[in-house]
C-alpha positions, 0 to 999 in steps of 0.5 A: 835861124827861121826861114819862110817857105811856100809849101804844099798844103797836101804834103805839109798836112801830116806835120801841120795837123798836130800843130793845128790841134794844139793851136785850137786847144790853146785858142778856142773859146767855146770848145764844146760848141765849136769843135775843131772840124777842118775840111782838109779835102776842101783845102786840098782842092783850093790848092789844086785850083791855085787858090791856096798858098801856104807859107811856113816858118821853120827853125832848121827843119822844124815847123814852128808856124804857118 
């Protein structure tokens, strides 16, 4: 069963980073021109300011989407 949850970006980050890297590798068109460069600190600040909400999809306890 897949569940949808609101989760903390900062707490989720260690689990999220590998998925972001895989998604970028799969979907990026101009990898040489536009390397993956996520401003994680900015996302943390946005969450602290109440401007970011993260919804996750989990199958059992495994993160399968965001």
